[in-house]
Z-matrix of the N, CA and C atoms (Angstrom, degrees):
N
C 1 1.493
C 2 1.561 1 105.34
N 3 1.299 2 115.99 1 134.38
C 4 1.478 3 123.39 2 176.00
C 5 1.527 4 108.58 3 -55.74
N 6 1.390 5 119.52 4 141.09
C 7 1.387 6 120.20 5 -175.17
C 8 1.550 7 110.89 6 -65.75
N 9 1.322 8 117.81 7 -21.10
C 10 1.414 9 120.33 8 177.81
C 11 1.495 10 111.05 9 -67.70
N 12 1.311 11 118.63 10 -22.25
C 13 1.443 12 122.02 11 -177.69
C 14 1.573 13 110.85 12 -105.51
N 15 1.298 14 114.34 13 4.93
C 16 1.461 15 117.29 14 -179.00
C 17 1.589 16 106.42 15 -86.78
N 18 1.389 17 115.74 16 124.29
C 19 1.455 18 116.17 17 -178.04
C 20 1.506 19 108.15 18 -82.55
N 21 1.331 20 116.49 19 137.36
C 22 1.437 21 121.54 20 177.11
C 23 1.521 22 107.51 21 -132.41
N 24 1.316 23 113.88 22 165.48
C 25 1.565 24 120.20 23 179.54
C 26 1.496 25 107.47 24 -107.95
N 27 1.289 26 114.71 25 141.63
C 28 1.458 27 120.32 26 175.70
C 29 1.546 28 110.38 27 -142.55
N 30 1.246 29 115.81 28 166.19
C 31 1.428 30 123.07 29 175.99
C 32 1.504 31 111.31 30 -116.40
N 33 1.267 32 118.42 31 115.85
C 34 1.512 33 123.78 32 175.43
C 35 1.514 34 108.42 33 -100.15
N 36 1.244 35 116.75 34 126.83
C 37 1.366 36 125.56 35 -175.74
C 38 1.527 37 111.58 36 -96.23
N 39 1.347 38 116.58 37 126.88
C 40 1.431 39 117.08 38 -177.96
C 41 1.459 40 112.00 39 -80.42
N 42 1.364 41 115.17 40 151.62
C 43 1.441 42 119.30 41 -168.48
C 44 1.525 43 108.84 42 -89.16
N 45 1.286 44 122.87 43 61.06
C 46 1.393 45 122.66 44 171.80
C 47 1.498 46 108.56 45 -113.27
N 48 1.351 47 119.00 46 152.44
C 49 1.457 48 121.77 47 -171.16
C 50 1.582 49 110.38 48 -73.68
N 51 1.268 50 117.67 49 145.92
C 52 1.442 51 120.04 50 173.59
C 53 1.580 52 108.88 51 -73.78
N 54 1.226 53 116.71 52 156.58
C 55 1.492 54 118.36 53 -176.35
C 56 1.471 55 110.73 54 -74.98
N 57 1.360 56 121.92 55 -32.20
C 58 1.466 57 120.55 56 -178.72
C 59 1.442 58 108.53 57 77.23
N 60 1.274 59 118.71 58 122.28
C 61 1.498 60 124.93 59 -179.59
C 62 1.497 61 110.77 60 -102.80
N 63 1.287 62 116.11 61 128.53
C 64 1.444 63 116.11 62 174.87
C 65 1.546 64 106.39 63 -135.04
N 66 1.344 65 115.70 64 137.52
C 67 1.408 66 119.14 65 178.54
C 68 1.522 67 108.88 66 -137.41
N 69 1.289 68 118.22 67 146.81
C 70 1.465 69 124.56 68 178.16
C 71 1.523 70 106.87 69 -62.23
N 72 1.322 71 116.66 70 -43.83
C 73 1.421 72 119.43 71 -179.86
C 74 1.604 73 110.07 72 -142.33
N 75 1.266 74 118.32 73 146.55
C 76 1.421 75 118.14 74 -176.68
C 77 1.472 76 111.98 75 -71.47
N 78 1.283 77 119.34 76 157.46
C 79 1.480 78 122.02 77 179.66
C 80 1.539 79 109.96 78 -66.38
N 81 1.309 80 112.02 79 153.88
C 82 1.492 81 115.95 80 170.44
C 83 1.518 82 107.21 81 -76.20
N 84 1.354 83 114.74 82 165.10
C 85 1.487 84 115.92 83 177.47
C 86 1.459 85 111.73 84 -60.21
N 87 1.299 86 117.28 85 -38.83
C 88 1.488 87 122.95 86 -179.36
C 89 1.471 88 109.79 87 -60.91
N 90 1.374 89 118.00 88 -44.20
C 91 1.455 90 118.55 89 177.63
C 92 1.470 91 113.27 90 -64.38
N 93 1.306 92 117.96 91 -38.76
C 94 1.441 93 122.16 92 174.89
C 95 1.477 94 110.66 93 -56.00
N 96 1.366 95 114.98 94 -52.36
C 97 1.461 96 123.80 95 -177.43
C 98 1.529 97 111.60 96 -54.80
N 99 1.398 98 114.49 97 -49.55
C 100 1.486 99 118.69 98 -177.76
C 101 1.504 100 112.53 99 -65.03
N 102 1.337 101 116.89 100 -42.40
C 103 1.441 102 116.04 101 -174.61
C 104 1.495 103 111.22 102 -75.46
N 105 1.289 104 120.54 103 -36.99
C 106 1.446 105 125.55 104 176.78
C 107 1.552 106 106.77 105 -57.56
N 108 1.288 107 114.56 106 -53.20
C 109 1.512 108 120.62 107 -178.56
C 110 1.495 109 110.76 108 -55.44
N 111 1.303 110 117.81 109 -43.68
C 112 1.507 111 125.21 110 -176.71
C 113 1.487 112 108.50 111 -61.01
N 114 1.365 113 118.23 112 -50.80
C 115 1.427 114 119.16 113 -176.58
C 116 1.532 115 115.96 114 -76.96
N 117 1.333 116 116.76 115 -22.82
C 118 1.460 117 119.62 116 174.73
C 119 1.528 118 108.54 117 -70.70
N 120 1.317 119 115.60 118 -42.26
C 121 1.454 120 118.98 119 175.77
C 122 1.548 121 112.48 120 -63.59
N 123 1.293 122 114.64 121 -40.20
C 124 1.450 123 121.89 122 179.69
C 125 1.538 124 111.88 123 -61.64
N 126 1.429 125 113.15 124 -41.57
C 127 1.452 126 115.26 125 179.70
C 128 1.475 127 111.93 126 -71.96
N 129 1.377 128 117.73 127 -30.49
C 130 1.496 129 117.48 128 -175.26
C 131 1.528 130 110.46 129 -79.42
N 132 1.343 131 117.51 130 -22.44
C 133 1.471 132 122.73 131 -172.25
C 134 1.559 133 111.76 132 -111.95
N 135 1.279 134 121.40 133 2.61
C 136 1.443 135 124.42 134 -175.83
C 137 1.567 136 108.91 135 -55.93
N 138 1.309 137 114.22 136 134.53
C 139 1.395 138 118.78 137 -179.23
C 140 1.459 139 112.68 138 -102.34
N 141 1.348 140 119.66 139 -2.97
C 142 1.454 141 120.94 140 -177.71
C 143 1.546 142 104.94 141 -141.02
N 144 1.324 143 116.93 142 155.43
C 145 1.438 144 121.27 143 178.48
C 146 1.521 145 111.36 144 -57.24
N 147 1.363 146 113.22 145 -41.86
C 148 1.512 147 118.23 146 -177.57
C 149 1.537 148 109.27 147 -59.18
N 150 1.390 149 116.87 148 -47.06
C 151 1.458 150 118.39 149 -179.13
C 152 1.507 151 112.29 150 -64.20
N 153 1.340 152 114.89 151 -39.23
C 154 1.490 153 115.76 152 176.34
C 155 1.490 154 115.03 153 -65.48
N 156 1.343 155 116.78 154 -36.84
C 157 1.508 156 117.87 155 177.58
C 158 1.458 157 109.25 156 -66.98
N 159 1.363 158 120.59 157 -42.51
C 160 1.386 159 120.61 158 177.68
C 161 1.527 160 115.79 159 -56.45
N 162 1.309 161 111.02 160 -42.67
C 163 1.510 162 116.98 161 178.86
C 164 1.605 163 111.86 162 -62.84
N 165 1.259 164 112.42 163 -40.87
C 166 1.482 165 117.13 164 177.69
C 167 1.568 166 112.57 165 -65.53
N 168 1.338 167 113.82 166 -41.69
C 169 1.476 168 118.07 167 178.45
C 170 1.580 169 106.65 168 -60.32
N 171 1.340 170 116.60 169 -47.49
C 172 1.472 171 116.92 170 -177.78
C 173 1.502 172 111.28 171 -62.63
N 174 1.301 173 119.79 172 -39.46
C 175 1.431 174 122.23 173 175.16
C 176 1.451 175 113.51 174 -55.68
N 177 1.370 176 115.53 175 -47.17
C 178 1.446 177 119.65 176 179.44
C 179 1.526 178 111.30 177 -64.69
N 180 1.342 179 118.39 178 -36.29
C 181 1.441 180 120.49 179 172.49
C 182 1.511 181 112.60 180 -56.72
N 183 1.297 182 110.98 181 -47.41
C 184 1.542 183 116.80 182 -176.97
C 185 1.587 184 108.35 183 -65.21
N 186 1.270 185 115.14 184 -38.95
C 187 1.504 186 116.97 185 -179.89
C 188 1.502 187 109.28 186 -65.58
N 189 1.324 188 120.42 187 -41.68
C 190 1.476 189 122.16 188 176.94
C 191 1.479 190 107.45 189 -65.06
N 192 1.281 191 120.67 190 -44.22
C 193 1.517 192 122.60 191 -179.00
C 194 1.537 193 109.05 192 -57.93
N 195 1.313 194 117.19 193 -46.31
C 196 1.453 195 121.66 194 -179.40
C 197 1.529 196 110.43 195 -58.62
N 198 1.345 197 116.44 196 -41.00
C 199 1.478 198 118.88 197 -178.55
C 200 1.468 199 111.51 198 -65.19
N 201 1.350 200 117.30 199 -30.89
C 202 1.439 201 120.61 200 -177.30
C 203 1.555 202 111.75 201 -91.67
N 204 1.249 203 117.30 202 1.59
C 205 1.528 204 120.46 203 178.04
C 206 1.525 205 109.30 204 -79.02
N 207 1.293 206 113.22 205 121.07
C 208 1.497 207 119.87 206 -178.09
C 209 1.508 208 113.20 207 -61.51
N 210 1.305 209 118.47 208 -19.83
C 211 1.473 210 120.13 209 178.95
C 212 1.558 211 115.24 210 -81.74
N 213 1.355 212 112.65 211 -8.81
C 214 1.474 213 115.01 212 -171.47
C 215 1.533 214 113.34 213 -57.50
N 216 1.354 215 115.62 214 -42.97
C 217 1.489 216 122.54 215 -177.05
C 218 1.450 217 113.37 216 -57.05
N 219 1.335 218 121.17 217 -29.15
C 220 1.472 219 125.21 218 -172.49
C 221 1.509 220 110.76 219 -115.84
N 222 1.280 221 120.65 220 2.80
C 223 1.504 222 122.46 221 -174.07
C 224 1.491 223 110.99 222 -114.68
N 225 1.340 224 118.82 223 109.83
C 226 1.425 225 119.76 224 173.05
C 227 1.533 226 112.47 225 -64.52
N 228 1.283 227 119.45 226 -27.86
C 229 1.437 228 121.07 227 -179.31
C 230 1.528 229 109.74 228 -68.80
N 231 1.300 230 114.67 229 -46.93
C 232 1.519 231 115.94 230 179.16
C 233 1.502 232 111.49 231 -66.52
N 234 1.338 233 120.26 232 -32.09
C 235 1.376 234 122.72 233 177.19
C 236 1.550 235 111.19 234 -67.86
N 237 1.330 236 116.19 235 -35.05
C 238 1.464 237 119.49 236 173.91
C 239 1.508 238 111.49 237 -61.81
N 240 1.334 239 114.33 238 -42.99
C 241 1.468 240 118.00 239 178.42
C 242 1.518 241 111.16 240 -64.49
N 243 1.336 242 117.02 241 -41.24
C 244 1.451 243 119.30 242 174.72
C 245 1.508 244 114.05 243 -57.51
N 246 1.282 245 117.36 244 -52.17
C 247 1.459 246 122.64 245 176.69
C 248 1.557 247 111.34 246 -57.84
N 249 1.292 248 117.96 247 -38.08
C 250 1.471 249 121.41 248 -179.31
C 251 1.450 250 109.64 249 -65.02
N 252 1.378 251 121.04 250 -44.98
C 253 1.405 252 121.35 251 179.14
C 254 1.508 253 115.07 252 -69.57
N 255 1.400 254 112.24 253 -39.62
C 256 1.450 255 114.73 254 174.85
C 257 1.511 256 116.71 255 -57.56
N 258 1.286 257 114.38 256 -44.33
C 259 1.406 258 121.78 257 175.38
C 260 1.553 259 114.86 258 -54.11
N 261 1.322 260 112.47 259 -44.06
C 262 1.519 261 118.15 260 176.45
C 263 1.602 262 108.76 261 -66.18
N 264 1.237 263 118.33 262 -43.91
C 265 1.479 264 118.01 263 179.86
C 266 1.542 265 112.21 264 -67.05
N 267 1.325 266 115.07 265 -34.59
C 268 1.481 267 118.04 266 172.41
C 269 1.541 268 113.74 267 -62.76
N 270 1.344 269 112.99 268 -37.69
C 271 1.486 270 117.49 269 175.97
C 272 1.533 271 111.35 270 -63.15
N 273 1.278 272 115.02 271 -44.27
C 274 1.485 273 120.80 272 -176.58
C 275 1.640 274 106.33 273 -61.61
N 276 1.284 275 115.99 274 -43.65
C 277 1.463 276 117.05 275 179.83
C 278 1.574 277 112.51 276 -69.79
N 279 1.298 278 116.01 277 -36.17
C 280 1.491 279 119.20 278 175.66
C 281 1.520 280 109.50 279 -60.11
N 282 1.333 281 115.77 280 -38.62
C 283 1.504 282 119.18 281 178.21
C 284 1.547 283 110.18 282 -64.04
N 285 1.351 284 117.84 283 -31.29
C 286 1.447 285 118.06 284 173.32
C 287 1.458 286 110.17 285 -65.51
N 288 1.400 287 117.43 286 -42.62
C 289 1.443 288 121.52 287 -179.72
C 290 1.491 289 110.60 288 -56.81
N 291 1.332 290 120.42 289 -44.47
C 292 1.433 291 125.55 290 175.59
C 293 1.467 292 112.61 291 -58.46
N 294 1.281 293 119.06 292 -41.60
C 295 1.481 294 122.44 293 -179.14
C 296 1.548 295 108.76 294 -63.36
N 297 1.377 296 115.66 295 -39.44
C 298 1.459 297 117.81 296 179.79
C 299 1.539 298 109.38 297 -67.76
N 300 1.301 299 118.80 298 -42.26
C 301 1.502 300 121.17 299 -177.59
C 302 1.500 301 110.53 300 -64.92
N 303 1.278 302 119.12 301 -29.96
C 304 1.501 303 120.27 302 177.80
C 305 1.476 304 111.66 303 -69.73
N 306 1.384 305 116.10 304 -23.06
C 307 1.501 306 118.02 305 -176.24
C 308 1.596 307 109.33 306 -97.06
N 309 1.278 308 115.44 307 4.05
C 310 1.506 309 115.97 308 -177.74
C 311 1.543 310 109.58 309 -117.44
N 312 1.352 311 115.45 310 150.10
C 313 1.438 312 120.38 311 174.36
C 314 1.556 313 105.45 312 -66.24
N 315 1.331 314 113.96 313 153.74
C 316 1.508 315 117.51 314 -174.25
C 317 1.547 316 113.74 315 -58.99
N 318 1.298 317 116.04 316 -31.78
C 319 1.480 318 118.84 317 -177.41
C 320 1.492 319 113.66 318 -68.34
N 321 1.358 320 114.00 319 -10.63
C 322 1.491 321 116.92 320 179.98
C 323 1.574 322 109.44 321 -101.88
N 324 1.333 323 120.62 322 -1.53
C 325 1.443 324 119.72 323 -179.39
C 326 1.478 325 109.46 324 -69.62
N 327 1.352 326 114.16 325 140.59
C 328 1.451 327 121.09 326 176.11
C 329 1.574 328 109.99 327 -70.35
N 330 1.250 329 117.86 328 153.53
C 331 1.482 330 126.21 329 179.71
C 332 1.527 331 108.75 330 -84.05
N 333 1.251 332 118.02 331 -21.95
C 334 1.506 333 122.37 332 -178.29
C 335 1.464 334 111.78 333 -134.97
N 336 1.283 335 116.19 334 155.11
C 337 1.478 336 121.58 335 179.40
C 338 1.490 337 109.72 336 -82.74
N 339 1.359 338 110.22 337 76.83
C 340 1.565 339 111.79 338 -176.71
C 341 1.542 340 110.05 339 -68.54
N 342 1.384 341 117.02 340 -31.21
C 343 1.453 342 117.41 341 179.24
C 344 1.641 343 109.89 342 -57.36
N 345 1.366 344 111.48 343 -48.76
C 346 1.477 345 113.21 344 -179.66
C 347 1.448 346 110.50 345 -63.03
N 348 1.334 347 124.52 346 -44.20
C 349 1.504 348 125.37 347 -177.18
C 350 1.476 349 109.44 348 -62.95
N 351 1.336 350 117.76 349 -37.06
C 352 1.462 351 120.21 350 -175.79
C 353 1.543 352 109.15 351 -69.76
N 354 1.285 353 114.81 352 -41.27
C 355 1.474 354 118.56 353 -179.35
C 356 1.633 355 106.83 354 -69.47
N 357 1.264 356 117.43 355 -41.27
C 358 1.415 357 121.83 356 177.10
C 359 1.543 358 111.86 357 -52.06
N 360 1.353 359 116.07 358 -45.57
C 361 1.451 360 120.10 359 177.70
C 362 1.477 361 111.49 360 -60.98
N 363 1.382 362 115.15 361 -44.44
C 364 1.470 363 119.60 362 -173.51
C 365 1.582 364 105.67 363 -67.71
N 366 1.290 365 118.24 364 -42.99
C 367 1.457 366 116.29 365 -176.57
C 368 1.536 367 111.57 366 -70.78
N 369 1.324 368 116.81 367 -33.03
C 370 1.398 369 118.20 368 176.18
C 371 1.534 370 114.64 369 -65.86
N 372 1.244 371 118.23 370 -17.62
C 373 1.469 372 124.28 371 179.04
C 374 1.599 373 111.64 372 -81.77
N 375 1.258 374 113.91 373 0.82
C 376 1.420 375 118.78 374 -174.25
C 377 1.477 376 117.65 375 -66.26
N 378 1.332 377 120.09 376 -13.20
C 379 1.413 378 121.71 377 179.86
C 380 1.582 379 112.34 378 -80.90
N 381 1.265 380 115.01 379 -11.55
C 382 1.489 381 121.35 380 179.08
C 383 1.490 382 108.94 381 -66.90
N 384 1.367 383 114.87 382 142.25
C 385 1.407 384 118.70 383 -178.49
C 386 1.534 385 112.48 384 -67.16
N 387 1.291 386 118.15 385 -41.39
C 388 1.486 387 124.31 386 178.26
C 389 1.486 388 105.63 387 -118.39
N 390 1.356 389 115.20 388 146.40
C 391 1.395 390 123.45 389 -180.00
C 392 1.478 391 111.15 390 72.05
N 393 1.347 392 119.83 391 -128.38
C 394 1.451 393 122.09 392 -178.10
C 395 1.408 394 115.29 393 59.45
N 396 1.356 395 114.66 394 -154.62
C 397 1.399 396 119.55 395 -175.22
C 398 1.581 397 116.22 396 -55.97
N 399 1.291 398 115.33 397 -33.27
C 400 1.430 399 120.74 398 -173.20
C 401 1.552 400 111.03 399 -59.02
N 402 1.399 401 114.45 400 -38.75
C 403 1.425 402 118.00 401 179.35
C 404 1.532 403 114.12 402 -75.62
N 405 1.311 404 112.82 403 -14.93
C 406 1.483 405 118.95 404 -177.83
C 407 1.491 406 114.25 405 -95.47
N 408 1.324 407 115.10 406 -37.97
C 409 1.432 408 117.48 407 -172.27
C 410 1.567 409 110.01 408 -142.34
N 411 1.355 410 112.30 409 46.52
C 412 1.389 411 117.27 410 178.53
C 413 1.573 412 109.97 411 -89.74
N 414 1.356 413 120.91 412 169.02
C 415 1.418 414 121.66 413 -177.41
C 416 1.577 415 105.53 414 -71.45
N 417 1.249 416 117.44 415 105.95
C 418 1.432 417 119.88 416 -176.92
C 419 1.463 418 115.02 417 -106.00
N 420 1.269 419 117.38 418 0.27
C 421 1.462 420 120.29 419 179.12
C 422 1.522 421 106.73 420 -111.05
N 423 1.357 422 116.47 421 138.29
C 424 1.407 423 118.16 422 178.16
C 425 1.519 424 113.03 423 172.26
N 426 1.256 425 121.01 424 179.03
C 427 1.415 426 128.76 425 -177.38
C 428 1.587 427 107.86 426 -55.50
N 429 1.351 428 112.40 427 131.73
C 430 1.527 429 121.76 428 171.44
C 431 1.482 430 112.23 429 68.25
N 432 1.306 431 118.98 430 14.85
C 433 1.463 432 122.57 431 174.77
C 434 1.589 433 107.38 432 -109.15
N 435 1.339 434 113.89 433 114.67
C 436 1.457 435 115.07 434 -177.42
C 437 1.515 436 108.24 435 -71.69
N 438 1.449 437 111.87 436 147.95
C 439 1.471 438 118.89 437 -176.10
C 440 1.473 439 103.57 438 -113.38
N 441 1.341 440 116.64 439 106.20
C 442 1.457 441 119.29 440 179.28
C 443 1.473 442 112.09 441 -95.59
N 444 1.306 443 118.80 442 13.01
C 445 1.483 444 119.25 443 -176.94
C 446 1.501 445 116.56 444 -60.07
N 447 1.266 446 118.92 445 -52.47
C 448 1.537 447 119.05 446 175.15
C 449 1.504 448 115.25 447 -53.66
N 450 1.390 449 113.65 448 -42.03
C 451 1.493 450 120.37 449 179.79
C 452 1.508 451 108.94 450 -64.10
N 453 1.384 452 117.70 451 -39.85
C 454 1.459 453 119.51 452 -178.36
C 455 1.571 454 109.52 453 -68.69
N 456 1.287 455 115.48 454 -35.36
C 457 1.570 456 119.81 455 176.60
C 458 1.533 457 107.64 456 -59.24
N 459 1.367 458 112.05 457 -51.64
C 460 1.493 459 118.14 458 -177.01
C 461 1.557 460 108.71 459 -59.25
N 462 1.372 461 115.69 460 -44.47
C 463 1.523 462 116.25 461 -177.51
C 464 1.534 463 109.05 462 -62.19
N 465 1.322 464 117.03 463 -45.60
C 466 1.461 465 117.06 464 -178.48
C 467 1.475 466 113.83 465 -61.16
N 468 1.400 467 114.70 466 -40.59
C 469 1.468 468 117.85 467 176.72
C 470 1.494 469 116.24 468 -66.37
N 471 1.339 470 114.65 469 -25.90
C 472 1.506 471 118.04 470 -179.63
C 473 1.551 472 112.31 471 -84.82
N 474 1.320 473 114.81 472 -34.28
C 475 1.440 474 117.12 473 -167.42
C 476 1.528 475 115.58 474 -110.87
N 477 1.273 476 119.14 475 -18.90
C 478 1.479 477 124.01 476 179.15
C 479 1.475 478 109.93 477 -108.08
N 480 1.300 479 118.74 478 106.81
C 481 1.437 480 123.65 479 -178.09
C 482 1.542 481 115.85 480 34.75
N 483 1.323 482 115.77 481 67.04
C 484 1.483 483 119.81 482 -172.36
C 485 1.464 484 112.78 483 -49.70
N 486 1.387 485 115.96 484 -40.55
C 487 1.478 486 121.46 485 -173.52
C 488 1.505 487 113.60 486 -67.84
N 489 1.318 488 114.77 487 -14.57
C 490 1.485 489 121.43 488 -177.45
C 491 1.516 490 112.85 489 -78.74
N 492 1.329 491 119.82 490 -24.43
C 493 1.436 492 122.42 491 -170.67
C 494 1.550 493 111.68 492 -83.41
N 495 1.333 494 114.43 493 148.27
C 496 1.440 495 123.42 494 -179.18
C 497 1.538 496 110.11 495 -51.96
N 498 1.320 497 118.52 496 -41.19
C 499 1.465 498 120.62 497 -177.03
C 500 1.534 499 112.08 498 -54.94
N 501 1.425 500 115.01 499 -32.25
C 502 1.372 501 122.99 500 -177.98
C 503 1.542 502 116.09 501 -100.29
N 504 1.395 503 112.99 502 12.80
C 505 1.388 504 117.66 503 -179.77
C 506 1.544 505 118.96 504 94.60
N 507 1.286 506 114.59 505 6.90
C 508 1.492 507 119.42 506 -176.84
C 509 1.580 508 107.01 507 -102.33
N 510 1.330 509 113.96 508 -175.26
C 511 1.429 510 120.12 509 -176.08
C 512 1.514 511 116.47 510 -89.74
N 513 1.289 512 118.39 511 -16.40
C 514 1.422 513 122.38 512 -178.25
C 515 1.519 514 115.63 513 -66.09
N 516 1.320 515 114.42 514 140.28
C 517 1.472 516 118.06 515 -176.77
C 518 1.546 517 108.24 516 -131.71
N 519 1.386 518 112.93 517 137.92
C 520 1.476 519 120.36 518 171.62
C 521 1.497 520 106.97 519 -126.79
N 522 1.356 521 113.58 520 128.00
C 523 1.536 522 117.87 521 172.31
C 524 1.448 523 107.88 522 -123.36
N 525 1.320 524 114.77 523 125.89
C 526 1.514 525 121.20 524 -179.60
C 527 1.581 526 104.98 525 -102.47
N 528 1.360 527 112.02 526 131.71
C 529 1.483 528 118.12 527 -179.97
C 530 1.483 529 108.39 528 -116.11
N 531 1.315 530 122.45 529 99.67
C 532 1.483 531 128.00 530 -172.50
C 533 1.503 532 111.96 531 -55.20
N 534 1.383 533 124.98 532 -42.36
C 535 1.461 534 117.71 533 -175.41
C 536 1.507 535 118.42 534 -59.68
N 537 1.346 536 112.80 535 -33.47
C 538 1.488 537 115.82 536 178.21
C 539 1.504 538 112.53 537 -102.95
N 540 1.346 539 117.17 538 0.73
C 541 1.420 540 121.89 539 179.12
C 542 1.506 541 110.52 540 54.56
N 543 1.377 542 116.30 541 50.84
C 544 1.515 543 117.45 542 -179.40
C 545 1.590 544 105.07 543 -132.99
N 546 1.380 545 106.45 544 154.79
C 547 1.436 546 116.16 545 171.78
C 548 1.487 547 109.49 546 -108.45
N 549 1.290 548 120.96 547 131.89
C 550 1.409 549 125.18 548 175.04
C 551 1.536 550 105.16 549 -103.66
N 552 1.321 551 116.32 550 122.72
C 553 1.497 552 118.81 551 -169.25
C 554 1.510 553 109.42 552 -128.28
N 555 1.364 554 112.45 553 127.33
C 556 1.488 555 117.24 554 170.09
C 557 1.459 556 109.65 555 -106.82
N 558 1.322 557 121.67 556 115.85
C 559 1.430 558 124.59 557 -175.91
C 560 1.551 559 110.76 558 -157.87
N 561 1.329 560 117.13 559 170.19
C 562 1.436 561 119.54 560 176.95
C 563 1.537 562 107.87 561 -72.17
N 564 1.364 563 116.36 562 165.65
C 565 1.416 564 121.00 563 176.63
C 566 1.512 565 114.02 564 -57.75
N 567 1.361 566 113.19 565 -35.01
C 568 1.470 567 116.80 566 -179.61
C 569 1.500 568 110.96 567 -68.83
N 570 1.327 569 116.66 568 -41.39
C 571 1.502 570 117.34 569 178.42
C 572 1.481 571 111.08 570 -67.47
N 573 1.345 572 115.98 571 -40.18
C 574 1.535 573 119.27 572 177.58
C 575 1.481 574 107.74 573 -55.31
N 576 1.344 575 121.69 574 -42.21
C 577 1.398 576 123.29 575 -178.72
C 578 1.514 577 111.99 576 -64.93
N 579 1.296 578 119.35 577 -34.60
C 580 1.473 579 121.07 578 179.80
C 581 1.511 580 108.81 579 -74.20
N 582 1.319 581 118.30 580 -32.18
C 583 1.457 582 122.61 581 -178.89
C 584 1.583 583 107.10 582 -72.36
N 585 1.271 584 117.26 583 -41.41
C 586 1.501 585 119.04 584 176.21
C 587 1.526 586 112.35 585 -61.70
N 588 1.359 587 115.93 586 -41.99
C 589 1.402 588 117.25 587 178.81
C 590 1.537 589 112.04 588 -66.37
N 591 1.319 590 120.67 589 -34.75
C 592 1.458 591 122.80 590 171.46
C 593 1.469 592 110.69 591 -65.26
N 594 1.275 593 119.60 592 -43.63
C 595 1.469 594 121.30 593 178.83
C 596 1.547 595 110.54 594 -60.24
N 597 1.354 596 117.56 595 -44.36
C 598 1.416 597 120.89 596 179.11
C 599 1.503 598 110.56 597 -61.03
N 600 1.296 599 119.84 598 -39.21
C 601 1.458 600 121.73 599 -177.56
C 602 1.497 601 111.11 600 -67.70
N 603 1.364 602 112.56 601 -37.11
C 604 1.514 603 116.77 602 179.73
C 605 1.483 604 113.12 603 -70.25
N 606 1.356 605 122.14 604 -15.59
C 607 1.432 606 124.83 605 177.70
C 608 1.505 607 107.97 606 -65.06
């Protein structure tokens, strides 16, 4: 199959500012352990979409906080916490990938988990002082921050190959996930290119 017709998964990041975490003093290891355990249990046992989204938001906050903790480079314990949260966030995005696959005919399924590998690269960049994981998976939802995700989905479906999208009877799928402010997109390489161009213009 021509690469233009091969469906792949990608993460498009919305252009909303991260909240930025500031603390007078870093958490103790015990405080990290307690709060991480609390929100992981909350995410796993949430009985409503709102509760689940809140838990994911808090986990992303904690991940960003860990990345900015000056002790991270020399602390095996903090790195264990970082890996633990990253694994949970990866699991959440893999579940989004599964949801997409269930909505697509088998011939459109990707041969590799590009969503997972993309997120892995972004998270691995977290040791960089600027950019890195914080710009990819920072806590982007919060008070007074407009959420343009649904409007962006609508714009893409109206202006980029409208007949291609599932809502119009085509194979293309877009799933927006508010807690992480990301779009998970299944589309051809050509459509992906058009979406990237749109995203660049919106910057």
